[in-house]
N, C-alpha and C positions, 0 to 999 in steps of 0.2 A: 215393505220392509225398508228400514233406513239404517244406515251405518254412519254414525257421527253426523246425523241429519242429511246425509246423501242418500237419495232414493234410488234403489236398484233398478227402478223403471227406466232410468237414464241409460242403462246398459241393456235395454229390451229384456228385462228379467222381472219375475214376480215370485213372491213367496208361495210355495206349494204346500208343504206341511212342516210341522215342528214336533220334535220329540223332546219334551222337557224332562229334566231329572230333578233329584233332590241332592242337597249337599252330602258329600261323603262324611262319614264319622269315624274317627280313629280313637282307639282306647288302649291304654296301657295298664288296665287293671290286672291284678294277678292274685293267685292263691298259692302262697308259699307253702312248700311241703312241710307238714308238721304243724302248721298254724290252724287253729280252730275256726278262724274267720278270714275271708279274703280281704285284700286291699282294693276297694272300689273307688274309682275316681271318675270325674265327669268326662264326657266325650269331647274331643277336639273336632271342630268343624273344618272340612276341607272344601274344595271347589264343588260347584254345581255343574254337572255335565249338561250340554245342550246341543242338539243336532237340528240344523235347519236345511231343508231341501228347497232349492229355488229352480224355477224353470227359465231357460234362456231361449229366446226366439231364434229359430233356426234359419230364418231368411238370410240369404247372402252367401250360403255355402259354409264349409267347414272352417275356413280361415276367419270368417266373420264371427262364427260361434266362439272360436278360441279367443278372439280379441275381446269379446264381451265378457267371457269368463275371467280373462286376465285382468280386465278393468275392475271387476268385482273384487278379485283377490288382492289387487293393488291397494284397496282401501282397508285391508285387514292385516297389514304388516305389523302395526302397533296395536296395543290394547285399545278397544273401541267401546262405544255405547251403542247398543242395539235397540231399535224399536221394532217390534214384531207386530204384524197385522193381526188384530183380534186378541191381543194380550194387553192388559191394563198397565203392567209394570215394564220397566226397562231392565236391561242386562248389561253390566260392565264385563266385557269378555275378551279373551285372547284366543285366536284361532289355533287349534291343535292338530287339525287334519282336514283334508278335503279330497273329494273324488268327483270326477266328471264322467258322465256316461250318457249314452243315447237312450231314449225312451221309446215306448210304443206309441206315444202321443205324437201325432203329426205336427210338424213345424216347431217342435220344442226339444231341447236337450236339458238334462238335469245336472245340477251342481250341488253336491252335498257338502255342507260346512259343519265341522265339529268344533265346539268351543268348551273351554273351562271358564266359568263365570260366577258372578253373584247377581241376585235379583234385588231390585230396589224400587221403591215407590216415589211419588212426587215429594219434593222437598217440603218439610214442615218448618215453619219459622214462628217462634214465640218470643215476645219481648216483655220484660218486667222492669219496674223501677221502684226503688224504695222498699223492697221486700226482702226479708231475711230468710223466707222459706217459699219456694215455688214448686209447683207440680207440673211436670211435662208428661204428656201421654204419647207413648210410642205405639202406633198402630201395627208395626211389624211384629213378627213372631220369633225373631232371634236377636241376639245382641247387636246393637247398631251404633257405629261410631258417631260421635256428636262434635259439633263445632260450637264453642262457647266464647262469646265476646263480652268482656267485663270492662265497663267504663266507670272509673271512680268519679263521684261528684266532688270529692275533696281528696287531697293527697293523704296517703296513709303509708306507714312503714311496711305493712303487709296485710293481705286479705286471705282468709281461708274459706274454701268451698268444700262441701262434702256432697256425695251422691253421684259423682262423675266417674270415679275410678274404684275398682274393687280387687281384692285378692282373687286370683284365678282358681285357687284351690279351696279356700274357706269361704269366699264371697264377702269377707269383711270389707267395710268401706275404708278407702285410702284417701286421706284429704289432699286437696290441691292447695298449695301455698304460693301466693303471688307477692313478691317483694317489690319495694320501691314503686308503689302504685301512685301514678301522677294524675292530677286533676284533669279530667277531660280526655285522657289518652287511653284509647281502647287497647286492651290486651286480648289477643285471640289465641285460644287453646284449640288446636285443630286435631281431632281424633282421626280424621281421614289421612292426614300426612304425618302426624306426630310432631309438627312444628308449633312453636310458640313465638308469636310476633307481637310487636307493639308498633302500630302505625306502619306496618310493612317491613319493619326491621326485626331481626331475631332478638328475642329478649331472654337473657340468661337467668335472671333472678326469679325463676319459677320452679317450684319443686313439685313433682308428682310421679307416682309409680303406676305403671299400667297405662292402657290406652283409654282416654275418656270415651265412655260409651253409655248407652241407655239400654236398660232391660225392656223386654216387651211389657206393654201396659203402662201403668202410672209410675213415674220416677220422682222422688222428692229430692230436690237440691236445696241445700242451705248455704248461706253466706253470713259471715260474722259481722256484717255492717249493713245498715239500711240506707247507706249513702252510695248505692251502686245502681247503675243501669246494666241490665243483663239481657243479652240476645242469644237465643239458642236455635241452632239450625241443624237439621239432620235429614237424611234420606232413609226412611225405614227399610229394613232388609227382611227377606223372607226365606224360609227354609226350602 
């Protein structure tokens, strides 16, 4: 098991077992009294629970064990990326609870770590040039934030893209409008952070509603000019 690329083996510990969960789902649908039909709306996804139990080597006495557990917990103060042994995906997680206990296993003590997280796969990168319509396949099975880099081959007053943002209630497409597009200067629309930048600086002349994201499966993205280089990056997410 690794925490932000730090291997817990450095604290004489090893992953023992994992209890994965699925994202919570919240819903505000209601059936108003007197109405012949209910108001049904889509679920909102919350955190995925995850519990990981690690074994800590007991050599050196109680103080040594406590020091090793303390070392592991010190790496979990901030949100982290977890790599779990035997699991193909990673987890971006925040520690919500922990418990240390002795076990019946000789020479080992157990530390149980509880997280709220989301699960993601390896980053997918696709590049396109001179196309007004592109198709990007998202292998994940839930809505996945996307990072789109648009580099104009010529200067333009504005560029419009579709297929990146949508109304959370109706699902209708909401266009992204990039103003003052300058030749060779990449504009990055980051669905992970919500920031829009041009060559590292915040760019204000961009209009969009909602978080740029990809649906599971094929996504069609259009741009109203064939004089654009487009780079799409995302880490597919899983329920």
